[in-house]
KENU-469600 format. One line per field, with one value per residue (C-alpha): residue in three letters; residue number from 0; x, y, z. Coordinates in nm, 2 decimals. Example, Ala and Ser with C-alpha at 12.3 -4.5 7.8 and 13.67 -1.06 7.14 Angstrom:
BEGIN
resn c(ALA,SER)
resi c(0,1)
east c(1.23,1.37)
north c(-0.45,-0.11)
up c(0.78,0.71)
END
This chain:
BEGIN
resn c(SER,GLY,ARG,LEU,GLU,GLU,LYS,LYS,THR,LEU,ILE,THR,ALA,ALA,GLY,GLN,GLY,ILE,GLY,ARG,ALA,SER,ALA,LEU,ALA,TYR,ALA,ASN,GLU,GLY,ALA,ARG,VAL,LEU,ALA,THR,ASP,ILE,ASN,PRO,GLU,SER,LEU,ALA,SER,LEU,LYS,GLU,GLU,SER,PRO,GLU,ILE,GLU,THR,CYS,LEU,LEU,ASP,ILE,THR,ASP,PRO,GLN,ALA,ILE,THR,ASN,LEU,ALA,LYS,GLU,ILE,GLY,THR,LEU,ASP,VAL,LEU,PHE,ASN,CYS,ALA,GLY,PHE,VAL,HIS,HIS,GLY,THR,LEU,LEU,GLU,CYS,GLU,GLU,SER,ASP,TRP,GLU,PHE,THR,PHE,ASP,LEU,ASN,VAL,ARG,SER,MET,TYR,ARG,MET,ILE,ARG,ALA,PHE,LEU,PRO,ALA,MET,LEU,GLU,THR,GLY,GLY,GLY,SER,ILE,ILE,ASN,MET,ALA,SER,VAL,ALA,SER,ASN,VAL,ARG,GLY,VAL,PRO,ASN,ARG,PHE,VAL,TYR,GLY,ALA,SER,LYS,ALA,ALA,VAL,ILE,GLY,LEU,THR,LYS,SER,VAL,ALA,ALA,ASP,PHE,VAL,LYS,GLN,GLY,ILE,ARG,CYS,ASN,ALA,ILE,CYS,PRO,GLY,THR,VAL,ARG,THR,ASP,LEU,SER,GLU,HIS,ARG,ILE,ASP,THR,TYR,ALA,ALA,GLU,ARG,GLY,LYS,PRO,LYS,GLU,GLU,VAL,LEU,GLU,ASP,TYR,LEU,LEU,GLU,LYS,GLU,PRO,TYR,HIS,GLN,PRO,MET,SER,ARG,PHE,ILE,SER,ILE,GLU,GLU,ILE,ALA,ALA,ALA,ALA,VAL,TYR,LEU,CYS,SER,SER,ALA,GLY,ALA,ALA,MET,ARG,GLY,ALA,ALA,PHE,THR,VAL,ASP,GLY,GLY,TRP,THR,ALA,ARG)
resi c(0,1,2,3,4,5,6,7,8,9,10,11,12,13,14,15,16,17,18,19,20,21,22,23,24,25,26,27,28,29,30,31,32,33,34,35,36,37,38,39,40,41,42,43,44,45,46,47,48,49,50,51,52,53,54,55,56,57,58,59,60,61,62,63,64,65,66,67,68,69,70,71,72,73,74,75,76,77,78,79,80,81,82,83,84,85,86,87,88,89,90,91,92,93,94,95,96,97,98,99,100,101,102,103,104,105,106,107,108,109,110,111,112,113,114,115,116,117,118,119,120,121,122,123,124,125,126,127,128,129,130,131,132,133,134,135,136,137,138,139,140,141,142,143,144,145,146,147,148,149,150,151,152,153,154,155,156,157,158,159,160,161,162,163,164,165,166,167,168,169,170,171,172,173,174,175,176,177,178,179,180,181,182,183,184,185,186,187,188,189,190,191,192,193,194,195,196,197,198,199,200,201,202,203,204,205,206,207,208,209,210,211,212,213,214,215,216,217,218,219,220,221,222,223,224,225,226,227,228,229,230,231,232,233,234,235,236,237,238,239,240,241,242,243,244,245,246,247,248,249,250,251,252,253,254,255,256)
east c(11.27,11.20,10.95,10.77,10.77,10.57,10.40,10.31,10.44,10.44,10.67,10.66,10.98,11.17,11.46,11.65,11.68,11.44,11.23,11.53,11.65,11.30,11.27,11.60,11.50,11.16,11.32,11.57,11.28,11.13,10.86,10.77,10.85,10.72,10.94,10.78,10.94,10.92,11.29,11.38,11.75,11.72,11.48,11.73,12.00,11.78,11.70,12.07,12.14,11.85,11.73,11.43,11.27,11.01,11.02,10.75,10.75,10.48,10.39,10.20,10.05,9.87,9.55,9.48,9.83,9.75,9.41,9.56,9.83,9.59,9.38,9.68,9.83,9.52,9.56,9.85,9.96,10.16,10.14,10.43,10.37,10.72,10.73,10.75,10.89,11.06,10.99,11.22,11.09,10.84,10.47,10.59,10.82,10.54,10.37,10.03,10.22,10.44,10.14,9.96,10.26,10.35,10.00,9.95,10.27,10.28,9.91,9.68,9.90,9.86,9.49,9.48,9.71,9.51,9.18,9.30,9.44,9.23,8.92,9.11,9.28,8.93,8.81,9.10,9.08,9.33,9.66,9.92,9.95,10.25,10.27,10.59,10.53,10.79,10.88,10.82,10.44,10.20,10.46,10.69,10.71,11.04,11.18,11.16,10.95,10.61,10.43,10.62,10.52,10.16,10.15,10.31,10.06,9.79,9.96,9.94,9.57,9.50,9.68,9.49,9.15,9.22,9.33,9.02,8.77,8.91,9.07,8.80,8.85,9.21,9.37,9.68,9.76,10.06,10.29,10.67,10.80,11.18,11.41,11.71,11.81,12.13,12.01,12.11,11.86,12.03,12.37,12.24,12.11,12.45,12.61,12.36,12.41,12.79,12.77,12.53,12.75,13.08,13.19,13.36,13.12,13.29,13.22,12.85,12.83,12.98,12.71,12.45,12.59,12.65,12.28,12.34,12.04,11.87,12.02,11.88,12.09,12.06,12.23,12.52,12.48,12.24,11.96,12.04,11.80,11.84,11.71,11.40,11.36,11.38,11.08,10.90,10.96,10.84,10.52,10.41,10.54,10.35,10.55,10.39,10.03,9.91,10.03,9.73,9.72,10.06,10.28,10.60,10.88,11.24,11.42,11.73,11.59,11.48,11.13,11.25,11.27)
north c(-23.90,-24.25,-24.52,-24.33,-23.99,-23.74,-24.02,-23.88,-24.14,-24.17,-24.41,-24.50,-24.58,-24.41,-24.29,-24.62,-24.96,-25.07,-24.76,-24.53,-24.73,-24.72,-24.35,-24.30,-24.54,-24.38,-24.03,-24.17,-24.30,-23.95,-23.99,-23.70,-23.86,-23.79,-23.98,-24.02,-24.16,-24.12,-24.02,-23.66,-23.73,-24.01,-23.79,-23.50,-23.74,-23.86,-23.51,-23.42,-23.72,-23.64,-23.28,-23.33,-23.58,-23.42,-23.54,-23.54,-23.67,-23.94,-24.18,-24.45,-24.57,-24.23,-24.25,-23.87,-23.80,-24.02,-23.86,-23.51,-23.60,-23.75,-23.43,-23.22,-23.39,-23.53,-23.80,-24.03,-24.24,-24.48,-24.57,-24.79,-24.91,-25.01,-24.98,-25.28,-25.44,-25.78,-25.96,-26.25,-26.55,-26.84,-26.82,-26.88,-26.58,-26.35,-26.15,-25.98,-25.65,-25.79,-25.92,-25.59,-25.37,-25.60,-25.61,-25.24,-25.14,-25.42,-25.46,-25.19,-24.91,-25.04,-25.06,-24.70,-24.57,-24.75,-24.64,-24.28,-24.26,-24.51,-24.29,-24.02,-24.29,-24.42,-24.07,-24.01,-24.35,-24.57,-24.61,-24.85,-24.98,-25.18,-25.35,-25.48,-25.85,-26.12,-26.48,-26.53,-26.54,-26.79,-26.84,-27.01,-27.09,-26.95,-27.05,-26.78,-26.54,-26.63,-26.30,-26.14,-26.43,-26.41,-26.03,-26.06,-26.34,-26.09,-25.83,-26.07,-26.14,-25.77,-25.71,-25.98,-25.85,-25.49,-25.61,-25.83,-25.56,-25.28,-25.45,-25.32,-24.96,-24.93,-25.02,-25.23,-25.37,-25.60,-25.72,-25.77,-26.08,-26.05,-26.31,-26.20,-25.85,-25.68,-25.39,-25.23,-25.47,-25.78,-25.64,-25.60,-25.96,-26.09,-25.90,-26.05,-26.40,-26.36,-26.23,-26.51,-26.78,-26.63,-26.64,-26.38,-26.18,-26.31,-26.67,-26.60,-26.42,-26.73,-26.94,-26.71,-26.76,-27.14,-27.18,-27.32,-27.31,-27.07,-26.86,-26.97,-26.80,-27.04,-26.81,-26.76,-26.38,-26.14,-25.97,-25.60,-25.32,-25.20,-25.53,-25.49,-25.13,-25.25,-25.47,-25.18,-24.98,-25.26,-25.31,-24.95,-24.90,-24.96,-25.28,-25.42,-25.32,-25.68,-25.75,-25.75,-25.91,-26.07,-26.18,-26.09,-26.31,-26.18,-26.43,-26.56,-26.91,-26.96,-27.09,-27.26,-27.60)
up c(0.79,0.94,0.98,1.26,1.10,1.31,1.51,1.86,2.11,2.49,2.67,3.04,3.24,2.96,3.19,3.18,3.02,2.75,2.79,2.73,2.44,2.29,2.33,2.15,1.88,1.83,1.80,1.56,1.34,1.33,1.60,1.84,2.17,2.52,2.76,3.11,3.42,3.80,3.82,3.72,3.70,3.44,3.23,3.24,3.13,2.84,2.74,2.74,2.51,2.27,2.31,2.07,2.31,2.54,2.90,3.18,3.53,3.58,3.86,3.68,4.01,4.05,3.85,3.88,3.74,3.44,3.38,3.40,3.15,2.91,2.92,2.87,2.57,2.39,2.14,2.08,1.79,2.00,2.37,2.50,2.85,2.95,3.33,3.54,3.86,3.90,4.23,4.31,4.49,4.49,4.61,4.96,4.95,4.81,5.08,5.02,4.99,4.72,4.52,4.55,4.45,4.16,4.01,4.08,3.89,3.63,3.54,3.68,3.56,3.20,3.24,3.37,3.09,2.81,2.96,2.97,2.62,2.42,2.37,2.18,1.97,1.88,1.80,1.56,1.38,1.56,1.73,1.85,2.21,2.32,2.66,2.82,2.91,2.95,2.86,3.24,3.21,3.06,2.80,3.04,3.41,3.54,3.89,4.16,3.95,4.09,4.12,3.83,3.60,3.72,3.65,3.31,3.22,3.31,3.08,2.79,2.87,2.89,2.56,2.37,2.51,2.40,2.06,2.01,2.13,1.91,1.61,1.37,1.51,1.40,1.74,1.74,2.08,2.12,2.40,2.39,2.57,2.63,2.76,2.97,2.87,2.96,3.18,3.51,3.66,3.52,3.62,3.98,3.96,3.85,4.13,4.38,4.25,4.27,4.63,4.74,4.59,4.68,4.32,4.10,3.88,3.57,3.67,3.74,3.40,3.23,3.41,3.25,2.91,2.95,3.05,3.39,3.61,3.67,3.39,3.06,2.78,2.49,2.23,2.47,2.50,2.65,2.45,2.42,2.51,2.15,2.02,2.23,2.12,1.75,1.82,1.97,1.66,1.43,1.62,1.58,1.22,0.90,0.86,1.17,1.08,1.08,1.43,1.66,2.00,1.96,2.24,2.05,2.18,2.17,2.39,2.22,2.17,2.53,2.42,2.10,2.27)
END
């Protein structure tokens, strides 16, 4: 048994990174997990690691696919909107296409997922919705994250609005705001910085941990995907029942000063 015993959960972008760690953590806590992703290979790998997890291909930018899935699986206890995209650059480096893609994936997909699954939650007396945001949002302005930060600020606004509208109907809606997490994406970013600066990867990694611009790691280590997954478990467990409309920051002290 576990804290999420028999809770029916759906996680997007569950094939890698935080989504994968959360799927494993939810299953470990006794939840019935439906892991969705656009990548069949990553889902197959997850299924191999944890056979009790159900998997399903889902393109969250396809509204019909979302509608069809909602009809197929019915009600959920937990919806974790984990998918997102990080665009690097300032406003001047953000083309119309970058803006449209980022907001479509990072914000509109959450609107569509919640709109599809919320009615059944309301009918059955409640549920928990968790949205992946970021410290790079209205929480903090981060250099070279213009459209990413704008989209994640929108996610926090969306989260608080849903929480306020449905708080008396048993709906918990919260956002997680991570700092710098050690994922394949951050590994790629370090590799890119190293190549751009002509420095060894180890030296660039040290810059991250020493908080040299633009790295920001006050606690001198990365946040792990498992630490974010633990927050995702808490927010939909009975222990987190009072959390409604929170922008739950897990950032290693980045916003502490």
